[in-house]
Every structure is written in C-alpha cells, then in structure tokens.
BAFI-3210 file (N, C-alpha, C; in Angstrom, 3 decimals, decimal comma, padded with zeros to 6 digits):
// residues 270
n [1|2|3|4|5|6|7|8|9|10|11|12|13|14|15|16|17|18|19|20|21|22|23|24|25|26|27|28|29|30|31|32|33|34|35|36|37|38|39|40|41|42|43|44|45|46|47|48|49|50|51|52|53|54|55|56|57|58|59|60|61|62|63|64|65|66|67|68|69|70|71|72|73|74|75|76|77|78|79|80|81|82|83|84|85|86|87|88|89|90|91|92|93|94|95|96|97|98|99|100|101|102|103|104|105|106|107|108|109|110|111|112|113|114|115|116|117|118|119|120|121|122|123|124|125|126|127|128|129|130|131|132|133|134|135|136|137|138|139|140|141|142|143|144|145|146|147|148|149|150|151|152|153|154|155|156|157|158|159|160|161|162|163|164|165|166|167|168|169|170|171|172|173|174|175|176|177|178|179|180|181|182|183|184|185|186|187|188|189|190|191|192|193|194|195|196|197|198|199|200|201|202|203|204|205|206|207|208|209|210|211|212|213|214|215|216|217|218|219|220|221|222|223|224|225|226|227|228|229|230|231|232|233|234|235|236|237|238|239|240|241|242|243|244|245|246|247|248|249|250|251|252|253|254|255|256|257|258|259|260|261|262|263|264|265|266|267|268|269|270]
n.u [001,654|003,155|001,847|001,605|000,988|000,097|-000,747|-001,727|-000,958|-000,765|001,673|003,787|006,690|007,778|006,923|007,774|010,822|010,029|008,611|010,486|012,235|010,752|010,781|013,323|014,219|012,621|013,576|014,829|014,070|012,580|009,630|006,260|005,213|002,939|002,434|000,425|-001,195|-003,150|-004,838|-005,556|-007,387|-005,314|-003,936|-002,300|000,554|001,172|-000,223|000,612|003,374|003,860|002,912|005,071|007,324|006,813|007,368|010,137|011,070|011,164|008,339|008,658|008,125|005,151|002,136|-000,735|-003,143|-005,514|-008,031|-009,705|-012,108|-012,341|-010,315|-009,837|-008,412|-006,376|-007,268|-008,905|-007,688|-005,841|-008,164|-009,029|-007,472|-006,836|-008,872|-009,801|-007,553|-008,008|-010,134|-009,046|-006,638|-004,791|-004,558|-001,704|-000,846|000,740|000,062|001,414|001,989|003,097|003,978|004,235|006,231|008,531|010,070|010,550|012,129|011,441|013,148|013,923|011,289|011,578|012,731|011,210|008,531|009,792|009,854|006,823|006,308|007,782|006,360|004,902|001,974|002,026|004,219|006,737|007,971|010,339|010,776|011,445|014,003|016,288|018,611|017,802|017,448|017,021|016,670|016,796|014,459|012,170|012,623|010,375|008,656|009,382|010,052|007,023|006,316|007,612|007,048|004,151|004,433|004,884|002,822|000,626|001,264|000,705|-001,958|-003,214|-001,827|-000,451|001,105|004,762|004,694|006,265|006,203|003,683|002,694|004,022|003,192|004,639|004,591|004,058|001,752|-000,088|-002,342|-004,970|-005,366|-006,697|-008,296|-009,552|-010,218|-011,765|-013,773|-014,873|-015,233|-016,058|-016,800|-016,322|-013,294|-011,378|-011,863|-010,698|-009,842|-007,415|-003,922|-003,341|-005,059|-003,272|-002,696|-005,051|-005,966|-003,642|-004,478|-006,953|-006,713|-005,560|-007,583|-007,718|-005,800|-003,090|-000,060|002,903|005,631|008,634|011,475|013,825|014,460|015,507|014,648|014,380|014,266|015,453|015,448|012,466|010,212|009,386|006,848|005,658|002,551|000,999|-001,345|-000,047|-001,026|-004,251|-003,915|-003,166|-004,336|-006,967|-005,714|-005,722|-008,257|-009,200|-007,957|-008,227|-011,267|-011,297|-009,928|-011,967|-013,789|-012,794|-012,593|-015,788|-016,807|-015,312|-014,369|-012,887|-014,650|-016,544|-015,060|-015,177|-017,321|-018,679|-016,841|-017,690|-020,398|-020,032|-019,034|-020,990|-022,389|-021,422|-021,360|-023,879]
n.v [014,386|013,007|010,734|010,171|008,223|007,453|005,299|005,229|004,425|005,518|006,004|007,736|008,196|007,443|008,551|011,425|011,143|009,089|010,800|013,097|011,788|011,103|013,579|014,367|012,794|013,313|015,906|018,914|017,324|017,874|017,191|016,934|016,597|014,545|014,181|011,735|011,228|009,120|009,153|006,621|006,939|007,498|007,616|009,068|011,142|011,172|012,910|015,565|014,966|014,421|017,152|018,196|017,306|019,091|021,719|021,422|020,504|023,615|024,074|022,571|020,253|018,908|018,099|015,900|015,687|012,931|011,602|009,768|009,109|006,990|003,910|002,053|-000,018|-001,813|-001,847|000,179|002,316|001,972|002,503|004,611|006,622|005,886|006,268|009,063|009,948|009,104|010,923|013,068|012,227|013,118|011,584|010,809|010,833|009,114|006,690|005,550|003,298|003,144|001,869|003,596|003,356|003,728|001,653|000,774|002,455|005,566|006,724|005,138|005,349|006,864|005,027|003,482|004,663|005,430|002,662|002,212|004,529|003,699|001,784|-000,275|-000,941|-001,878|-000,939|-003,023|-003,140|-005,671|-008,321|-010,487|-010,711|-010,128|-008,404|-008,138|-007,267|-008,574|-007,195|-007,831|-008,815|-010,991|-013,878|-016,227|-014,683|-013,796|-016,600|-016,971|-014,880|-016,140|-018,899|-017,950|-016,358|-018,452|-020,046|-018,509|-017,541|-020,292|-020,554|-018,101|-016,881|-014,282|-012,337|-011,907|-011,446|-011,902|-011,155|-010,810|-009,754|-007,463|-003,667|-001,705|-000,268|001,319|002,598|002,923|005,417|005,097|001,841|001,755|003,176|001,948|-000,280|000,865|001,031|-001,583|-003,311|-001,029|000,248|-002,092|-002,520|-002,301|-004,513|-005,811|-005,833|-006,378|-006,597|-008,603|-006,518|-005,752|-007,804|-008,370|-006,190|-006,599|-008,543|-007,990|-006,652|-008,822|-009,382|-007,847|-007,480|-006,787|-005,525|-006,502|-004,758|-006,120|-004,970|-005,537|-004,614|-003,421|-004,423|-002,963|-003,822|-002,124|000,456|000,247|001,238|000,091|-002,620|-004,940|-004,470|-006,268|-009,292|-012,559|-014,982|-014,564|-012,453|-014,907|-017,086|-015,281|-014,067|-016,403|-017,365|-015,428|-015,764|-017,826|-017,170|-015,241|-016,232|-018,161|-016,121|-014,991|-016,906|-016,934|-014,756|-012,545|-013,076|-012,453|-011,550|-010,874|-008,630|-006,736|-006,317|-004,797|-002,538|-001,471|-001,001|000,657|003,260|003,920|004,635|006,667|008,899|009,305]
n.w [-010,099|-007,491|-004,758|-001,751|000,475|004,096|006,240|009,672|012,721|016,077|016,120|017,134|017,616|015,660|013,345|011,868|011,769|009,389|007,520|007,350|005,732|003,304|002,528|002,196|000,331|-002,098|-002,138|-004,264|-006,174|-009,675|-009,368|-008,214|-005,029|-002,337|000,970|002,563|005,164|006,845|009,726|011,752|014,236|016,573|019,267|020,801|019,871|016,802|014,704|015,340|015,457|013,408|011,700|012,826|011,613|009,028|010,176|010,492|008,098|006,875|005,982|003,219|003,394|002,009|002,975|004,019|006,192|006,874|008,785|011,359|013,602|015,636|016,128|013,067|011,824|009,294|006,737|006,449|006,727|004,203|002,084|002,752|002,185|-000,674|-001,762|-001,412|-002,415|-005,512|-005,570|-006,448|-008,269|-011,344|-014,533|-014,845|-012,895|-009,846|-007,548|-004,096|-001,406|001,409|004,561|007,915|009,799|009,752|008,233|005,934|003,202|002,074|000,597|-001,462|-003,415|-005,573|-007,366|-007,704|-008,727|-011,079|-012,676|-012,857|-014,745|-016,664|-017,202|-015,919|-014,408|-011,796|-008,997|-006,986|-003,967|-002,760|-000,811|-002,149|-004,002|-006,436|-004,667|-002,644|001,064|004,477|007,902|011,129|011,877|013,335|013,300|012,840|012,064|009,106|008,166|008,008|006,142|004,263|003,379|003,155|000,424|-000,963|-000,720|-001,954|-004,493|-005,234|-005,252|-005,914|-008,268|-009,583|-012,455|-012,195|-009,413|-006,285|-003,540|-002,286|000,176|000,907|002,166|000,727|-002,341|-005,438|-007,198|-010,484|-011,166|-013,291|-012,835|-009,923|-010,237|-012,246|-010,823|-008,474|-009,670|-010,465|-007,815|-006,185|-002,959|-001,760|-002,090|-000,314|002,154|004,393|007,453|009,310|009,207|006,823|004,875|003,075|001,725|000,074|-001,075|-003,429|-004,581|-005,016|-007,157|-009,217|-011,347|-013,128|-015,058|-014,212|-014,832|-013,435|-011,446|-009,667|-007,390|-005,635|-002,345|000,882|003,827|006,953|010,492|012,383|012,893|013,860|016,209|019,373|019,642|017,272|015,853|014,652|014,986|015,336|014,948|014,491|012,170|010,494|010,516|009,591|007,117|005,515|005,421|003,705|001,747|000,447|-000,271|-001,775|-004,094|-005,071|-005,494|-007,829|-009,438|-009,750|-010,226|-011,473|-013,667|-016,554|-018,800|-017,025|-015,293|-017,634|-018,089|-015,535|-015,768|-017,601|-016,501|-014,687|-016,256|-017,798|-015,614|-014,602|-016,925|-016,763]
ca.u [002,373|003,431|000,954|002,424|000,021|000,795|-001,724|-000,682|-001,753|-000,164|003,457|004,232|007,921|008,698|006,217|008,835|011,664|009,829|008,035|011,259|012,930|010,082|011,144|014,576|013,833|012,432|014,291|015,638|013,735|011,735|008,417|005,356|004,522|001,775|002,637|-000,974|-000,971|-004,217|-004,226|-006,276|-007,892|-004,442|-004,432|-000,614|000,919|001,322|-000,406|001,321|004,630|003,758|003,184|006,378|008,235|006,669|007,930|011,549|010,887|010,578|007,112|008,702|006,993|003,782|001,598|-002,324|-003,944|-006,880|-008,331|-010,309|-012,340|-011,530|-009,183|-010,394|-008,096|-005,175|-007,419|-009,726|-006,881|-005,836|-009,352|-009,679|-006,268|-007,006|-010,170|-009,456|-006,559|-008,812|-010,552|-008,064|-005,488|-004,975|-004,335|-000,548|-000,359|001,414|000,252|002,159|001,776|004,115|004,433|004,473|006,739|009,948|010,632|010,394|012,596|011,146|014,426|013,444|010,658|011,713|012,724|009,339|007,981|010,013|009,087|005,650|006,666|008,270|005,475|004,404|001,060|002,196|005,540|006,256|009,228|010,160|011,750|012,322|014,076|018,218|019,445|016,499|017,898|016,144|017,383|015,803|013,132|012,127|012,855|009,139|007,943|010,564|009,532|005,873|006,287|008,371|005,637|003,060|004,867|004,716|000,954|-000,223|001,732|000,394|-003,483|-003,873|-000,825|-000,320|002,501|005,328|004,478|006,386|005,911|002,179|002,231|004,821|002,753|005,741|003,934|003,418|000,191|-000,695|-003,540|-005,838|-005,217|-006,319|-009,475|-010,982|-010,492|-012,952|-015,258|-015,570|-015,321|-016,503|-016,103|-015,353|-012,057|-010,306|-012,308|-009,782|-009,347|-005,435|-002,882|-003,852|-005,266|-002,516|-002,634|-006,114|-005,701|-003,206|-005,373|-008,241|-006,103|-005,263|-008,738|-007,493|-005,047|-002,257|001,365|003,693|007,306|009,195|012,285|014,635|014,861|016,526|013,773|015,247|012,987|016,367|014,451|011,319|010,190|007,978|006,319|004,716|000,722|000,348|-001,487|-000,020|-002,051|-005,312|-003,758|-002,846|-006,291|-007,357|-005,600|-006,285|-009,833|-009,618|-007,279|-009,774|-012,638|-010,869|-009,769|-013,252|-014,927|-012,223|-013,059|-017,090|-017,520|-014,747|-013,337|-012,253|-015,945|-017,457|-014,633|-014,963|-019,178|-018,682|-016,196|-018,613|-021,327|-019,235|-018,513|-021,907|-022,972|-020,642|-022,176|-025,379]
ca.v [014,547|011,460|010,687|008,890|007,450|006,846|004,553|005,555|004,300|005,151|006,157|009,258|008,176|007,243|009,575|012,398|010,713|008,770|011,987|013,495|010,685|011,202|015,382|014,259|011,556|014,350|017,208|019,204|016,990|018,116|016,679|016,868|015,426|014,831|013,364|011,662|010,833|008,404|008,841|005,600|006,960|007,537|008,351|009,773|012,553|010,968|014,170|016,630|015,069|014,774|018,635|019,021|017,316|019,757|022,712|020,710|020,972|024,797|024,591|022,374|018,780|018,734|017,331|016,395|014,572|012,799|011,253|008,479|009,211|005,622|003,253|001,243|-000,994|-001,152|-001,522|001,095|003,368|002,091|003,117|006,324|007,431|005,596|006,615|010,289|010,580|009,236|011,745|014,479|012,966|013,133|009,785|010,193|010,826|007,460|006,849|004,953|003,103|002,404|001,405|004,480|002,661|003,853|-000,059|001,443|003,286|006,496|006,962|003,849|006,070|007,348|003,957|002,276|005,460|005,058|001,584|002,748|005,687|002,767|000,934|-001,207|-000,634|-001,351|-001,648|-003,343|-003,135|-006,933|-009,143|-011,970|-010,593|-009,665|-007,289|-007,962|-007,755|-008,720|-006,819|-007,400|-009,314|-012,356|-015,444|-017,077|-013,597|-014,349|-017,872|-016,771|-014,924|-017,365|-019,816|-017,432|-015,875|-020,019|-020,423|-017,124|-018,102|-021,726|-020,826|-017,399|-016,578|-012,990|-012,863|-010,819|-010,876|-012,813|-010,540|-010,488|-009,247|-006,387|-003,004|-000,841|-000,540|002,331|002,412|004,227|006,015|004,321|000,910|002,051|003,691|000,443|-001,275|001,303|000,962|-003,207|-003,476|000,341|000,224|-003,469|-002,580|-003,011|-004,489|-006,475|-005,056|-006,143|-006,692|-009,248|-006,524|-005,495|-009,053|-008,368|-005,061|-006,817|-010,078|-007,791|-006,296|-009,428|-009,812|-006,717|-007,963|-005,937|-005,863|-005,768|-005,591|-005,891|-004,462|-005,720|-003,980|-003,816|-004,213|-002,638|-003,525|-001,745|001,593|000,713|001,467|-000,750|-004,110|-004,949|-004,043|-007,509|-010,465|-013,166|-015,877|-014,055|-012,670|-016,290|-017,083|-014,536|-014,352|-017,827|-017,813|-014,208|-015,850|-018,618|-016,227|-014,329|-017,070|-019,132|-015,364|-014,584|-017,907|-017,155|-013,073|-012,039|-013,594|-011,694|-011,221|-010,197|-007,537|-005,921|-005,736|-003,972|-001,776|-000,572|-000,583|001,795|004,223|004,525|005,442|008,113|009,254|010,290]
ca.w [-008,881|-006,832|-003,800|-000,561|001,887|005,187|006,724|010,681|014,494|017,404|015,435|017,580|017,530|014,005|011,895|012,248|010,744|008,096|006,682|007,300|005,102|002,268|002,150|001,667|-000,850|-003,220|-001,957|-005,738|-007,851|-010,454|-009,148|-007,241|-004,097|-001,439|001,360|002,989|006,624|007,593|010,828|012,374|015,219|017,251|021,132|021,111|019,425|015,574|013,879|016,082|015,492|011,574|011,571|013,179|010,382|008,144|010,469|010,759|006,841|006,653|005,203|001,818|003,250|001,383|004,210|004,104|007,402|007,045|010,528|011,776|014,725|016,403|015,082|011,915|010,947|008,580|005,631|006,047|006,261|003,202|001,319|003,155|001,462|-001,877|-002,442|-001,404|-003,758|-006,627|-005,995|-006,924|-009,164|-012,885|-015,047|-015,020|-011,405|-009,309|-006,008|-003,246|-000,295|002,202|006,497|008,605|011,038|009,320|007,959|004,448|003,134|001,408|-000,630|-002,707|-004,066|-006,797|-008,004|-007,528|-009,448|-012,575|-013,231|-013,579|-015,623|-017,735|-017,995|-015,274|-013,556|-010,434|-008,955|-005,363|-003,080|-003,187|000,121|-002,737|-005,841|-006,386|-004,057|-001,408|002,016|005,725|009,275|012,528|011,434|013,827|012,914|013,035|010,742|008,009|007,862|007,567|004,842|003,038|003,492|002,507|-000,674|-002,077|-000,833|-002,679|-005,529|-005,925|-004,780|-006,509|-009,254|-010,501|-013,402|-011,856|-007,863|-005,311|-002,278|-001,817|001,703|001,487|001,910|-000,049|-003,736|-006,293|-008,178|-012,096|-011,124|-013,828|-012,527|-008,793|-010,836|-012,937|-009,475|-007,323|-010,611|-009,840|-006,530|-005,201|-001,656|-001,506|-002,656|000,249|003,392|005,171|008,866|009,902|008,034|005,858|004,116|002,219|000,404|-000,651|-002,100|-004,312|-004,967|-005,689|-008,512|-009,958|-012,299|-013,837|-015,905|-013,954|-014,989|-012,172|-011,668|-008,304|-007,025|-004,098|-001,175|002,413|004,984|008,146|011,401|013,256|012,729|014,161|017,881|019,921|019,196|016,329|016,369|014,104|016,039|014,374|014,704|014,145|010,885|009,359|010,439|008,735|005,584|004,719|004,737|002,554|000,159|-000,489|-000,804|-002,952|-005,005|-005,095|-005,803|-008,750|-010,446|-009,944|-010,242|-011,938|-015,074|-017,752|-019,617|-015,693|-015,100|-018,575|-017,997|-014,263|-016,145|-018,390|-016,649|-014,039|-017,163|-018,347|-014,395|-014,320|-017,946|-016,515]
c.u [002,417|002,599|001,093|001,704|000,535|-000,287|-001,287|-001,711|-000,683|001,416|003,938|005,989|009,056|008,219|006,801|009,802|011,179|009,439|009,337|011,868|012,404|010,467|012,418|014,712|013,560|012,808|015,151|015,143|012,475|009,768|007,697|004,689|003,961|002,008|000,991|-000,971|-002,789|-004,191|-005,549|-006,699|-006,648|-004,819|-003,127|-000,407|001,088|000,956|000,447|002,711|005,104|004,103|004,890|007,037|008,365|007,075|009,763|012,056|011,362|010,032|007,316|007,827|005,771|002,989|000,008|-002,339|-005,866|-007,057|-009,712|-010,621|-012,286|-010,668|-010,354|-009,948|-007,253|-006,012|-008,709|-008,757|-006,104|-006,998|-009,212|-008,702|-006,302|-007,743|-010,450|-008,555|-007,093|-009,260|-010,503|-006,938|-005,608|-004,578|-003,104|000,058|000,252|000,698|001,069|001,741|003,076|003,968|004,947|005,945|008,181|011,072|011,023|011,065|012,081|012,144|014,223|012,170|010,066|012,018|011,565|008,498|008,364|010,059|007,363|005,534|006,880|007,051|004,662|002,633|001,021|003,584|005,574|007,789|009,687|011,451|012,367|012,920|015,570|018,298|018,430|017,715|016,815|016,869|016,649|014,874|013,514|012,195|011,539|008,600|008,660|009,905|007,915|005,522|006,738|006,987|004,554|003,150|004,551|003,402|000,454|000,365|001,040|-001,176|-003,794|-002,522|-001,304|001,108|003,540|005,297|005,138|006,155|004,487|001,863|003,132|003,914|003,366|005,605|003,897|002,399|000,407|-002,181|-004,839|-006,054|-006,288|-008,354|-010,311|-011,028|-011,584|-014,047|-015,949|-015,599|-016,432|-016,174|-016,199|-014,190|-011,289|-011,225|-011,942|-009,428|-007,887|-004,819|-002,930|-004,746|-004,818|-002,105|-003,933|-006,053|-004,868|-004,611|-006,710|-008,081|-005,223|-006,217|-008,724|-006,133|-003,609|-001,093|002,063|004,951|008,007|010,472|012,875|014,772|015,278|015,187|014,642|014,206|014,460|016,069|013,600|011,544|009,024|008,009|005,377|003,134|000,347|-000,324|-001,278|-000,836|-003,497|-004,966|-003,546|-003,829|-007,055|-007,100|-005,597|-007,190|-009,950|-008,909|-007,947|-010,661|-012,354|-010,448|-010,983|-014,103|-014,036|-012,980|-014,933|-017,540|-016,698|-013,381|-013,425|-013,550|-016,688|-016,862|-014,941|-016,652|-018,953|-017,929|-017,401|-020,216|-020,967|-019,296|-020,030|-022,626|-022,474|-021,003|-023,475|-025,383]
c.v [012,808|011,433|009,894|008,670|006,553|005,972|004,612|005,361|004,206|005,103|007,291|008,873|007,566|008,187|010,784|011,791|010,217|010,050|012,850|012,971|011,417|012,971|015,249|013,394|012,537|015,625|017,503|018,698|017,546|017,704|016,544|016,287|015,731|013,922|013,149|011,049|010,818|008,463|007,915|005,916|007,077|008,223|008,859|010,861|012,369|012,432|015,417|016,333|015,061|016,086|019,153|018,467|018,247|021,268|022,402|021,235|022,559|024,756|023,240|020,871|019,084|018,168|017,452|015,376|014,383|011,626|010,447|008,673|008,222|005,366|002,055|000,292|-000,459|-001,057|-000,508|002,577|003,759|002,807|004,579|006,836|007,238|006,396|008,447|011,402|010,409|010,028|013,142|014,377|012,906|011,676|009,849|010,574|009,152|007,608|005,570|004,681|002,797|002,317|002,881|004,306|002,876|002,697|000,271|002,447|004,168|007,104|006,015|004,544|005,997|006,549|003,318|002,952|005,513|003,607|001,556|003,964|004,846|002,035|-000,051|-000,255|-000,536|-002,072|-002,022|-003,760|-004,766|-007,689|-010,822|-011,390|-010,204|-008,688|-006,692|-007,783|-007,733|-008,604|-007,057|-007,790|-010,534|-013,374|-016,193|-015,848|-013,564|-015,374|-018,045|-016,262|-015,695|-018,383|-019,048|-016,823|-017,456|-020,272|-019,360|-017,464|-019,467|-021,605|-019,405|-016,294|-014,801|-012,829|-011,467|-010,533|-012,324|-012,465|-010,355|-009,698|-007,352|-004,736|-001,534|-000,982|001,146|002,023|003,010|004,223|004,810|002,952|000,840|002,232|002,741|-000,199|-001,046|001,160|-001,194|-003,320|-002,374|-000,001|-001,195|-003,812|-003,171|-002,942|-005,281|-005,462|-004,530|-006,350|-007,288|-008,225|-006,116|-006,526|-008,749|-007,302|-005,625|-008,182|-009,316|-006,978|-007,471|-009,701|-008,976|-006,875|-007,282|-006,558|-005,523|-005,941|-004,943|-005,287|-004,834|-004,857|-004,313|-003,290|-004,083|-002,557|-002,027|-000,193|001,587|000,662|000,957|-002,090|-003,687|-004,771|-005,727|-008,549|-011,697|-014,231|-015,518|-013,418|-013,904|-016,718|-016,363|-014,023|-015,550|-018,129|-016,990|-014,859|-017,051|-018,001|-015,837|-015,316|-017,827|-017,599|-014,820|-015,408|-017,586|-015,986|-012,709|-012,337|-012,280|-010,745|-010,037|-008,702|-006,405|-005,215|-004,913|-002,848|-000,952|000,030|000,439|003,198|004,581|005,326|006,475|009,211|009,971|011,317]
c.w [-008,487|-005,029|-002,901|000,313|002,778|005,934|008,692|012,139|015,385|017,005|015,894|017,386|016,505|013,121|011,749|011,130|009,643|007,196|006,315|005,848|003,714|001,793|001,419|000,146|-002,325|-003,136|-003,260|-006,525|-007,825|-010,173|-007,976|-006,250|-002,898|-000,864|002,481|003,891|006,636|008,639|011,546|013,568|016,411|018,426|021,271|020,170|017,389|015,019|014,353|015,615|013,659|011,399|011,900|012,182|009,248|008,900|010,520|009,296|006,220|005,824|003,748|001,757|002,599|002,139|003,979|005,021|007,092|008,562|010,236|012,971|015,726|015,052|014,432|011,862|009,880|006,756|004,973|005,959|004,998|002,091|001,471|002,196|-000,380|-002,209|-002,570|-002,314|-005,029|-007,080|-006,893|-007,698|-010,523|-012,878|-014,970|-013,855|-010,995|-007,808|-005,435|-001,950|000,679|003,965|006,792|010,011|010,934|009,532|006,734|004,245|001,984|000,141|-001,880|-003,594|-005,273|-008,033|-008,260|-008,547|-010,826|-012,907|-013,364|-014,836|-016,865|-018,261|-017,316|-014,722|-012,127|-010,141|-007,360|-005,005|-002,481|-002,011|-001,079|-004,158|-005,353|-005,706|-002,739|-000,189|003,293|007,124|010,282|012,601|012,271|013,197|012,013|011,846|009,464|007,620|007,528|006,432|003,976|002,665|002,192|001,187|-001,628|-002,113|-001,966|-003,941|-006,402|-006,356|-006,020|-007,293|-009,308|-010,976|-012,371|-010,030|-007,660|-004,084|-002,516|-000,813|002,296|000,957|000,710|-001,457|-004,580|-007,741|-009,356|-011,152|-011,456|-013,742|-011,120|-009,171|-011,335|-011,381|-008,371|-008,458|-010,499|-009,218|-006,041|-003,777|-000,919|-001,836|-001,766|001,929|004,769|006,667|009,221|008,798|006,747|004,806|002,728|001,097|-000,457|-001,473|-003,292|-004,919|-005,697|-007,328|-009,785|-011,463|-013,374|-014,949|-015,601|-014,319|-014,114|-012,311|-010,071|-008,184|-005,450|-003,438|000,173|003,361|006,447|009,608|012,447|013,301|013,263|016,193|017,940|018,986|017,976|016,681|015,729|015,415|014,902|013,965|014,396|012,622|009,845|009,666|009,329|007,076|004,867|004,218|003,754|001,398|-000,414|-001,144|-001,773|-004,165|-005,821|-006,490|-007,477|-010,002|-010,918|-010,362|-010,950|-012,490|-015,820|-018,213|-018,280|-015,685|-016,272|-018,250|-016,788|-014,654|-017,097|-017,966|-015,509|-015,297|-017,611|-017,079|-014,554|-015,520|-017,376|-015,934]
res [m|i|w|v|i|f|p|a|w|n|e|e|k|v|i|r|p|t|l|l|a|l|w|q|a|y|r|g|r|n|e|a|y|t|a|v|l|v|d|d|g|s|t|d|r|t|v|a|e|a|q|a|a|v|a|e|s|g|g|e|l|a|l|t|v|l|s|h|a|q|n|m|g|l|g|a|g|l|r|t|g|i|y|w|v|l|d|r|a|q|p|d|d|i|l|v|t|l|d|a|d|n|t|h|p|p|a|m|i|p|d|l|v|k|l|v|r|d|g|a|d|l|s|i|a|s|r|y|r|s|g|a|e|v|h|g|v|p|g|y|r|r|a|l|s|d|v|a|s|v|l|f|r|s|i|y|p|i|p|g|v|r|d|y|t|c|c|f|r|a|y|r|i|p|l|l|a|r|a|r|a|v|y|g|d|q|l|c|t|a|r|g|f|e|a|v|m|d|l|l|l|r|l|g|p|l|d|v|k|v|q|e|l|g|f|v|l|d|y|g|g|r|v|g|q|s|k|m|k|v|l|r|t|i|r|s|t|l|s|l|l|v|k|r|r|i|e|r|m|q|h|y|r|p|e|q|v|a|a|l|e|a|a|a|k|r|s|a|a|r]
***
C-alpha cells in the first residue's frame, strides 16, 4: 500500500486537481494507494472539493479525511497523518508526503516509491539534483532555499541529502516506526514550514539511507499567495537547526538511539 499524505489548510482552489493528478498517476497500476487529506482547520471548501475529486474519479480515488477542529500548523498536520498511517500500515508499505497546493507533481510519486522499493529508507524530490528545474518561484525564495541547503549540509549533514526543505518525500514505514519509538510525540513538533526540515533532522540519527531525485518545481499551478511568513520562518528554522544539532550530540548518539529503540520494544511487548 502507498499512503499519500496531503496536509492542507484552505486549499479549496487546488486540492481537487491535485488529488485527481494522484488518481491519474496510479490509474492502471497494480498497486493499492490511499490519499490521506489532513484538513488543518480549513474555513473554506477544501474538504468538499476533495470529495468532489472522488466523485469525478468515479469513486476510484481512495480518500480518507482527517480533520483538526482548528488550525494547528504544518507540523501537527504531518504528525496526525504519519501517526494515523503508522497505526494501520504494514512493514512493506510506503508513506509519501507532498504539498497540497498543486506545486508537487503526483505523477512523480511512482518514481520516488521505486527508489524506496530498491533499497532507500527515504527518497526526496530534490531541487539540487540532475534534471531539477524551478519555475515561477520568487527570486528571494530561491536564494533562501539555496543558502539553507548549504547551511544545513554544513551544520547537520545527512548523507545523500541536499534538499532539506522540500516536503515531497517517500518513506519506508519501518523508518518512521523507529522514529516514533525514539521520539514519541516529539517527532514533529514545529508548527510552521520548518516542520518539514525538522522531520528530516529527526531521522538523521537513525542512520537513514537517502536517495534524491531531481524534479520540476512549478509554481505556475499555484493559486493565491504562499502562507509562509518568511522572516518568522527563517528565525524559527535557524533556532531549530541549532537546537537539533545540540540534541543529536548530547542525547541521540548511536548508542543512545539503540537504547531508546530497545526500551520502546520492551514496552510494546508488555
């Protein structure tokens, strides 16, 4: 099973074509999938438009909707979706995360999944690999991403990772299960857009095997302004990066991670 998580907040204008693109990507493929829409307190017709996509697919699009009563931020949306899937998934399943704003092409999901099937723990759609293109993204946003890539690789290197901030990823289920055992409810606590980076940093101490695949990021299909508050995101990201680096050195060295995993297994066996 492929579980595809869409954290969404007020995406009524784009969620239907985004979900229909997922349906088209897996139409005719002999592999089961489920779209998991995490509606983060939307006040528009996001859920109604998602359900309209199911109707437009003739009921072929498999969709589950999880809802927050109020907006809790991207981190909470990711955590809700990931933990819900972990409670239901099989070890050979794969979980995919991507933006719900029609900027990440669902047609690329099978390629990311194949990298995991071929041995990676995690695959990332990267703006810094061969074949990558970026269209329609403001220059200052591109510059920030480029600086962030260099900074993250310097302060918190993870082998195989160049793109730390792209949400378009495929995860092996046992990797996320290990992360949940080590961090518990602290797996993804950042509220804003830095939550995407934080989830990756949490996986770093788990000796994760990562592969990246260049992709085309096109903001041409995006409707409305980005919800990201740039200066606030920069401040919170830098603060979180330093915090996670210190934690990794003090609390999540290899022997400590092994002890936490063993303790979680003993607790689960009781």
